[in-house]
C-alpha positions as semicolon CSV with decimal commas, in nm:
position;residue;x (nm);y (nm);z (nm)
1;X;0,000;0,000;0,000
2;X;0,143;0,335;-0,101
3;X;0,131;0,611;0,159
4;X;0,061;0,965;0,049
5;X;0,155;1,287;0,220
6;X;-0,171;1,479;0,209
7;X;-0,067;1,715;0,486
8;X;0,213;1,874;0,284
9;X;-0,026;1,960;0,002
10;X;-0,280;2,097;0,246
11;X;-0,019;2,310;0,425
12;X;0,076;2,458;0,089
13;X;-0,287;2,522;-0,007
14;X;-0,366;2,692;0,325
15;X;-0,046;2,897;0,311
16;X;-0,129;3,025;-0,037
17;X;-0,493;3,085;0,059
18;X;-0,372;3,305;0,345
19;X;-0,130;3,493;0,120
20;X;0,179;3,374;0,306
21;X;0,519;3,303;0,155
22;X;0,713;2,996;0,263
23;X;0,950;3,226;0,451
24;X;0,661;3,388;0,639
25;X;0,510;3,054;0,742
26;X;0,851;2,923;0,848
27;X;0,898;3,239;1,058
28;X;0,560;3,182;1,227
29;X;0,664;2,825;1,308
30;X;0,994;2,949;1,448
31;X;0,813;3,192;1,681
32;X;0,610;2,897;1,811
33;X;0,927;2,697;1,882
34;X;0,946;2,479;1,570
35;X;1,290;2,530;1,415
36;X;1,197;2,524;1,047
37;X;1,376;2,678;0,750
38;X;1,208;2,789;0,428
39;X;1,386;2,508;0,246
40;X;1,262;2,246;0,491
41;X;0,908;2,382;0,455
42;X;0,938;2,347;0,077
43;X;1,031;1,981;0,127
44;X;0,736;1,928;0,364
45;X;0,500;2,080;0,108
46;X;0,648;1,861;-0,166
47;X;0,599;1,549;0,046
48;X;0,971;1,479;0,076
49;X;0,981;1,513;0,455
50;X;0,746;1,333;0,689
51;X;0,623;1,533;0,983
52;X;0,539;1,423;1,335
53;X;0,225;1,481;1,535
54;X;0,386;1,771;1,724
55;X;0,485;1,930;1,393
56;X;0,123;1,906;1,281
57;X;0,026;2,100;1,591
58;X;0,283;2,371;1,510
59;X;0,162;2,401;1,151
60;X;-0,200;2,424;1,264
61;X;-0,116;2,698;1,513
62;X;0,099;2,887;1,262
63;X;-0,178;2,871;1,000
64;X;-0,449;2,945;1,261
65;X;-0,650;2,636;1,167
66;X;-0,742;2,316;1,347
67;X;-0,522;2,010;1,322
68;X;-0,810;1,839;1,143
69;X;-0,803;2,105;0,873
70;X;-0,460;1,977;0,770
71;X;-0,610;1,637;0,679
72;X;-0,879;1,766;0,444
């Protein structure tokens, strides 16, 4: 069974919907305590990096959405 990274695509969609650049979203994550570079965010969005449950929480907080919104 092939696993798919739907969260990366959803993070990208929400970021663009909110008018944020990758650098701006990475900066928001950094303020929350998640050490994330713009390049690493690009890899998350592309599905090249798997993220943990705590990272999901950081992304949800940075994007001001629920954690469930990242799975849509």
